[in-house]
N, CA, C and O atoms as a printed pandas DataFrame, in Angstrom:
     atom_number atom_name residue_name chain_id  residue_number  x_coord  y_coord  z_coord
0              1         N          MET        A               1   20.423   23.082    7.656
1              2        CA          MET        A               1   19.380   21.201    7.125
2              3         C          MET        A               1   19.752   20.530    5.860
3              4         O          MET        A               1   19.374   20.786    4.717
4              5         N          PRO        A               2   20.376   19.836    6.185
5              6        CA          PRO        A               2   20.654   18.898    4.460
6              7         C          PRO        A               2   19.036   18.147    4.226
7              8         O          PRO        A               2   18.327   17.532    5.023
8              9         N          THR        A               3   18.895   18.399    3.204
9             10        CA          THR        A               3   18.034   17.922    2.538
10            11         C          THR        A               3   17.942   17.001    1.632
11            12         O          THR        A               3   19.075   16.587    1.383
12            13         N          ILE        A               4   16.954   16.348    0.868
13            14        CA          ILE        A               4   16.883   14.977    0.017
14            15         C          ILE        A               4   16.105   15.584   -0.982
15            16         O          ILE        A               4   15.385   16.460   -0.501
16            17         N          GLU        A               5   15.978   15.438   -2.247
17            18        CA          GLU        A               5   15.048   15.131   -3.343
18            19         C          GLU        A               5   13.601   13.657   -2.868
19            20         O          GLU        A               5   13.830   12.663   -2.179
20            21         N          PHE        A               6   12.546   13.942   -3.371
21            22        CA          PHE        A               6   11.622   12.582   -3.283
22            23         C          PHE        A               6   10.615   13.033   -3.212
23            24         O          PHE        A               6    9.814   13.568   -2.445
24            25         N          ALA        A               7   10.933   12.436   -5.075
25            26        CA          ALA        A               7    9.051   12.197   -5.326
26            27         C          ALA        A               7    8.772   13.227   -5.822
27            28         O          ALA        A               7    7.581   13.325   -6.119
28            29         N          GLY        A               8    9.625   14.384   -6.128
29            30        CA          GLY        A               8    9.723   15.841   -6.974
30            31         C          GLY        A               8    9.450   16.724   -5.070
31            32         O          GLY        A               8    8.878   17.804   -4.920
32            33         N          ARG        A               9    9.908   16.061   -4.169
33            34        CA          ARG        A               9    9.659   17.094   -3.242
34            35         C          ARG        A               9   10.463   17.344   -2.730
35            36         O          ARG        A               9   11.382   16.966   -3.456
36            37         N          THR        A              10   11.159   18.060   -1.298
37            38        CA          THR        A              10   12.196   18.177   -0.722
38            39         C          THR        A              10   11.624   18.206    0.726
39            40         O          THR        A              10   10.545   18.647    1.122
40            41         N          LEU        A              11   12.617   17.631    1.389
41            42        CA          LEU        A              11   12.635   17.205    2.800
42            43         C          LEU        A              11   13.438   17.352    4.010
43            44         O          LEU        A              11   13.157   16.873    5.108
44            45         N          GLU        A              12   13.685   17.522    3.940
45            46        CA          GLU        A              12   14.221   18.509    5.727
46            47         C          GLU        A              12   14.844   17.456    6.207
47            48         O          GLU        A              12   14.062   16.689    6.770
48            49         N          VAL        A              13   16.595   16.909    6.211
49            50        CA          VAL        A              13   16.731   15.817    6.860
50            51         C          VAL        A              13   17.661   15.846    7.896
51            52         O          VAL        A              13   18.459   16.776    7.778
52            53         N          ASN        A              14   17.871   14.934    9.151
53            54        CA          ASN        A              14   18.793   16.018    9.815
54            55         C          ASN        A              14   20.203   15.260    9.656
55            56         O          ASN        A              14   20.074   14.335    8.854
56            57         N          GLU        A              15   21.381   15.351   10.117
57            58        CA          GLU        A              15   23.056   13.941   10.576
58            59         C          GLU        A              15   23.083   13.310    9.561
59            60         O          GLU        A              15   23.683   13.396    8.489
60            61         N          GLU        A              16   21.913   12.244   10.277
61            62        CA          GLU        A              16   21.757   10.885    9.971
62            63         C          GLU        A              16   21.405   10.382    9.245
63            64         O          GLU        A              16   21.873    9.319    8.837
64            65         N          GLY        A              17   19.595   11.468    8.423
65            66        CA          GLY        A              17   18.994   11.170    7.369
66            67         C          GLY        A              17   17.840   11.034    7.718
67            68         O          GLY        A              17   17.069   10.592    6.866
68            69         N          PHE        A              18   17.279   11.371    9.131
69            70        CA          PHE        A              18   16.063   10.688    9.326
70            71         C          PHE        A              18   15.227   12.396    9.479
71            72         O          PHE        A              18   15.617   13.214   10.313
72            73         N          LEU        A              19   14.050   12.676    8.502
73            74        CA          LEU        A              19   13.101   13.783    8.643
74            75         C          LEU        A              19   13.332   14.371    9.699
75            76         O          LEU        A              19   13.668   13.781   10.726
76            77         N          LEU        A              20   13.162   15.807    9.588
77            78        CA          LEU        A              20   12.958   16.853   10.769
78            79         C          LEU        A              20   11.491   17.243   10.858
79            80         O          LEU        A              20   10.845   17.892   11.681
80            81         N          HIS        A              21   11.213   16.662    9.801
81            82        CA          HIS        A              21    9.004   17.343    9.557
82            83         C          HIS        A              21    8.368   15.363    9.101
83            84         O          HIS        A              21    8.104   14.899    7.992
84            85         N          PRO        A              22    8.319   14.628   10.579
85            86        CA          PRO        A              22    7.888   13.683    9.437
86            87         C          PRO        A              22    5.790   13.734    9.324
87            88         O          PRO        A              22    4.908   12.984    8.904
88            89         N          GLU        A              23    5.845   14.652    9.770
89            90        CA          GLU        A              23    4.171   14.996    9.660
90            91         C          GLU        A              23    4.122   14.909    7.683
91            92         O          GLU        A              23    3.195   14.581    6.943
92            93         N          GLU        A              24    5.472   15.336    7.376
93            94        CA          GLU        A              24    5.936   15.807    5.963
94            95         C          GLU        A              24    5.418   14.219    5.033
95            96         O          GLU        A              24    4.945   14.071    3.907
96            97         N          TRP        A              25    5.655   13.564    5.754
97            98        CA          TRP        A              25    5.485   11.919    5.474
98            99         C          TRP        A              25    3.881   11.376    5.415
99           100         O          TRP        A              25    3.134   11.091    6.351
100          101         N          ASP        A              26    3.632   11.341    3.911
101          102        CA          ASP        A              26    2.086   10.869    3.354
102          103         C          ASP        A              26    2.132    9.504    2.588
103          104         O          ASP        A              26    2.915    8.877    1.874
104          105         N          ASP        A              27    0.888    9.380    3.113
105          106        CA          ASP        A              27    0.406    8.357    2.060
106          107         C          ASP        A              27    1.237    8.363    0.584
107          108         O          ASP        A              27    1.694    7.287    0.198
108          109         N          ASP        A              28    1.416    9.487   -0.178
109          110        CA          ASP        A              28    1.744    9.896   -1.936
110          111         C          ASP        A              28    2.765    9.404   -1.556
111          112         O          ASP        A              28    3.247    8.502   -2.240
112          113         N          LEU        A              29    3.455    9.842   -0.303
113          114        CA          LEU        A              29    5.252    9.677   -0.334
114          115         C          LEU        A              29    5.399    8.098   -0.504
115          116         O          LEU        A              29    5.789    7.415   -1.450
116          117         N          ALA        A              30    4.915    7.762    0.838
117          118        CA          ALA        A              30    5.215    6.390    1.298
118          119         C          ALA        A              30    5.069    5.150   -0.104
119          120         O          ALA        A              30    5.912    4.283   -0.335
120          121         N          GLY        A              31    3.376    5.441   -1.145
121          122        CA          GLY        A              31    4.029    4.842   -2.336
122          123         C          GLY        A              31    4.897    4.549   -3.288
123          124         O          GLY        A              31    5.137    3.562   -3.983
124          125         N          THR        A              32    5.645    6.463   -3.080
125          126        CA          THR        A              32    6.959    6.364   -4.195
126          127         C          THR        A              32    7.793    5.746   -3.711
127          128         O          THR        A              32    8.408    5.211   -4.634
128          129         N          TRP        A              33    8.547    5.263   -2.033
129          130        CA          TRP        A              33    9.600    5.177   -1.544
130          131         C          TRP        A              33    9.770    3.385   -1.996
131          132         O          TRP        A              33    9.058    2.381   -1.977
132          133         N          PRO        A              34   11.685    3.894   -2.527
133          134        CA          PRO        A              34   11.814    2.817   -3.562
134          135         C          PRO        A              34   12.710    1.646   -2.456
135          136         O          PRO        A              34   13.779    1.049   -2.585
136          137         N          GLY        A              35   11.742    1.688   -1.433
137          138        CA          GLY        A              35   12.013    0.604   -0.205
138          139         C          GLY        A              35   11.992   -1.014   -0.344
139          140         O          GLY        A              35   11.344   -1.321   -1.345
140          141         N          PRO        A              36   12.430   -1.988    0.253
141          142        CA          PRO        A              36   11.657   -3.908    0.159
142          143         C          PRO        A              36   10.157   -3.405    0.389
143          144         O          PRO        A              36    9.790   -2.577    1.222
144          145         N          ARG        A              37    9.488   -3.994   -0.405
145          146        CA          ARG        A              37    8.727   -4.521   -0.793
146          147         C          ARG        A              37    8.244   -5.928    0.397
147          148         O          ARG        A              37    8.943   -6.873    0.762
148          149         N          ARG        A              38    6.956   -5.625    0.733
149          150        CA          ARG        A              38    6.836   -6.311    1.753
150          151         C          ARG        A              38    5.683   -8.003    1.034
151          152         O          ARG        A              38    4.657   -7.543    0.533
152          153         N          ALA        A              39    5.702   -9.552    0.933
153          154        CA          ALA        A              39    5.139  -10.140    0.023
154          155         C          ALA        A              39    3.434  -10.318    0.737
155          156         O          ALA        A              39    3.113  -10.411    1.922
156          157         N          SER        A              40    2.674  -10.318   -0.353
157          158        CA          SER        A              40    1.603  -10.512    0.455
158          159         C          SER        A              40    1.124  -12.071    0.532
159          160         O          SER        A              40    1.269  -13.052   -0.197
160          161         N          ARG        A              41    0.314  -11.742    2.105
161          162        CA          ARG        A              41   -0.189  -12.816    2.596
162          163         C          ARG        A              41   -1.349  -13.763    2.283
163          164         O          ARG        A              41   -2.389  -13.518    2.895
164          165         N          PRO        A              42   -1.356  -14.627    1.581
165          166        CA          PRO        A              42   -2.940  -15.450    1.333
166          167         C          PRO        A              42   -4.189  -14.903    1.898
167          168         O          PRO        A              42   -5.257  -15.486    1.713
């Protein structure tokens, strides 16, 4: 299976790039994900 290196961790992904083990996704990884940030609401 393909893997990606992210935040110092190796994660297995399928051919489409989705995590094979979504339980590995945690708050530490989510905080470092380079995706778009939502604007905070007042």
